[in-house]
C-alpha positions in Angstrom: -4.4 -17.7 -0.8 -1.8 -15.0 -0.3 -2.0 -14.3 -4.0 -5.7 -13.9 -3.8 -5.5 -11.4 -0.9 -2.8 -9.4 -2.7 -4.9 -9.3 -5.9 -8.0 -8.1 -4.0 -5.9 -5.5 -2.3 -4.6 -4.2 -5.6 -8.1 -4.2 -7.0 -9.3 -2.1 -4.1 -6.5 0.4 -4.6 -7.3 0.7 -8.3 -11.0 1.5 -7.5 -10.3 3.8 -4.6 -9.2 7.4 -5.4 -5.9 8.4 -4.0 -7.8 11.1 -2.1 -10.4 8.7 -0.7 -11.8 9.9 2.7 -11.0 6.9 4.8 -10.5 8.1 8.4 -7.2 6.9 9.7 -5.1 7.3 12.9 -1.9 9.3 12.3 -0.5 9.5 15.8 -1.7 12.9 16.6 -3.7 13.4 19.8 -4.0 17.1 20.7 -5.6 17.8 24.1 -6.7 21.2 23.1 -6.7 23.7 20.2 -3.1 24.4 19.0 -1.4 27.7 18.6 -1.4 28.6 14.9 1.1 31.1 13.5 1.0 32.6 10.0 3.7 31.5 7.6 5.1 34.8 6.3 4.2 35.5 2.7 1.9 32.4 2.4 -1.9 32.1 3.0 -1.1 29.2 5.4 -0.7 28.8 9.3 1.6 26.4 11.0 1.6 25.0 14.6 5.1 25.7 16.1 4.3 23.8 19.4 3.0 20.6 17.7 5.7 18.0 17.0 4.3 17.3 13.6 4.1 18.9 10.1 0.8 20.6 11.0 -0.8 23.4 8.9 -4.1 25.3 8.5 -5.2 26.5 5.0 -8.4 27.6 3.5 -10.6 26.4 6.4 -9.0 23.0 6.8 -6.1 21.4 8.7 -3.3 19.6 6.9 -0.7 17.2 8.2 2.2 15.5 6.5 3.1 12.3 8.3 4.7 9.1 7.3 5.1 10.3 3.7 1.4 11.0 3.3 -0.8 14.1 3.5 -3.9 14.1 5.6 -6.7 16.6 6.2 -9.5 17.4 8.6 -12.1 20.1 9.2 -11.3 19.8 13.0 -8.0 20.3 14.8 -7.8 16.7 16.1 -9.3 14.7 13.3 -10.7 12.4 12.2 -8.2 12.6 9.4 -8.6 11.6 5.7 -5.7 10.7 3.5 -5.2 13.1 0.5 -3.2 11.8 -2.5 -0.2 13.8 -3.8 -2.1 14.9 -6.8 -4.9 16.5 -4.8 -2.8 18.4 -2.2 -3.5 22.2 -2.5 -0.6 24.0 -4.1 -0.3 26.6 -1.4 0.3 23.8 1.1 2.9 22.3 -1.2 4.6 25.7 -1.3 5.2 26.1 2.4 9.0 26.3 3.0 11.0 23.5 4.6 11.7 25.5 7.8 8.0 25.3 8.8 8.0 21.5 8.9 8.4 20.9 12.7 9.0 17.1 12.2 10.6 17.1 8.8 11.4 13.6 7.3 15.0 12.6 6.8 14.9 13.1 3.0 14.4 16.8 3.6 18.0 17.0 4.8 20.1 19.3 2.6 17.2 21.0 1.0 17.0 24.8 1.3 15.0 25.8 4.4 13.6 28.9 2.8 12.2 27.0 -0.2 9.4 24.5 -0.8 10.3 20.8 -0.5 11.4 19.2 -3.8 8.1 17.4 -4.3 8.8 16.7 -7.9 12.1 15.0 -7.1 10.4 13.0 -4.2 7.2 11.9 -6.0 8.7 11.5 -9.4 8.3 12.6 -13.0 4.7 11.5 -13.4 3.6 13.7 -10.6 5.8 16.5 -11.8 4.1 16.4 -15.3 0.7 16.4 -13.8 1.4 19.4 -11.6 3.8 21.2 -13.8 4.6 24.7 -12.6 3.2 24.0 -9.1 5.8 26.3 -7.4 5.5 29.2 -9.9 3.1 31.8 -8.5 2.7 35.5 -8.1 3.0 36.2 -4.4 1.2 39.6 -4.8 -1.9 37.7 -6.0 -1.9 35.1 -3.2 -5.3 34.8 -1.5 -5.8 36.2 2.0 -5.5 33.8 4.9 -8.7 32.1 5.9 -9.9 33.2 9.4 -9.0 30.7 12.1 -11.8 28.6 13.4 -11.5 29.9 16.9 -14.9 28.4 17.9 -13.1 25.0 18.2 -11.2 26.3 21.3 -14.2 25.5 23.4 -14.2 21.8 22.3 -11.3 20.1 24.1 -10.9 16.9 26.0 -14.2 15.2 26.7 -16.0 18.0 24.8 -14.4 17.2 21.5 -17.2 16.3 19.2 -17.8 13.0 17.5 -17.5 13.0 13.6 -21.2 13.0 13.1 -21.5 16.3 15.1 -18.5 18.1 13.6 -20.0 19.3 10.4 -23.2 20.5 12.1 -21.1 22.5 14.6 -18.9 23.9 11.9 -21.8 24.9 9.6 -23.2 26.8 12.5 -20.1 28.4 13.8 -17.8 29.0 10.9 -19.1 31.0 8.0 -16.0 31.0 5.8 -16.4 29.1 2.6 -13.3 27.4 1.0 -12.1 28.9 -2.2 -9.4 26.5 -3.3 -10.9 23.8 -5.7 -8.7 21.0 -4.1 -10.0 22.0 -0.6 -13.6 22.1 -1.8 -13.3 18.7 -3.3 -11.7 17.3 -0.2 -14.5 18.8 2.0 -17.2 17.3 -0.2 -15.6 13.9 -0.2 -15.0 13.8 3.5 -18.5 15.0 4.3 -19.9 12.4 2.0 -17.9 9.7 3.6 -19.0 10.9 7.1 -22.6 10.7 6.0 -22.1 7.1 4.7 -20.5 6.1 8.0 -23.4 7.7 9.9 -25.9 5.8 7.7 -24.1 2.5 8.3 -24.2 3.2 12.1 -28.0 3.8 11.8 -28.5 0.6 9.9 -26.6 -1.3 12.5 -28.7 0.3 15.3 -32.0 -0.6 13.5 -30.7 -4.1 12.9 -29.9 -4.5 16.6 -33.2 -3.0 17.6 -35.1 -5.4 15.4 -33.2 -8.4 16.8 -33.9 -7.2 20.3 -37.6 -7.1 19.5 -37.5 -10.5 18.1 -35.8 -11.9 21.2 -38.4 -10.2 23.3 -41.3 -11.9 21.5 -39.5 -15.2 21.7 -39.1 -14.9 25.5 
């Protein structure tokens, strides 16, 4: 039986993209919109007061936790996992010193340089993303505007996932430019739509069952 479960799990992993937008809990629960500070020389912000590796780039939030990257359109999630091959290059280039909760394997690495992702993720990743840390700083894109509208959504006012894209579309006119960010946004929005559709199906099913019980009574 255990072998069957393992086999099914491996099959699921093989069929699911590494950047699949499955909402997960990553141990971050921010009570309000965090302070975000620009990383000098990079089109990225970081959150110095958040005890996590928390960044904002090209209209989305990015967190590195438990050896995985996650992203969200809102400051407190829900978070979708992003595979190493799909993380935006400008996020990978952020120097070690801006990781507020750096993992142990960062120890000894230059604080003013990007993490050694090729060394960490191995030769296959390095081949697929060859030259990832070679870039012309003078041609780096401008930082995306911060989504300051999210400051008004804190505590009990924080929107549910099905409301988040509607509020974002209405309040934040910036359009992502990075292809990796665009892809993630499309995937996460598609997943949110599927989840909402399943919720509606369950509501209709429960409603029809209720009507049936009413007739039987």
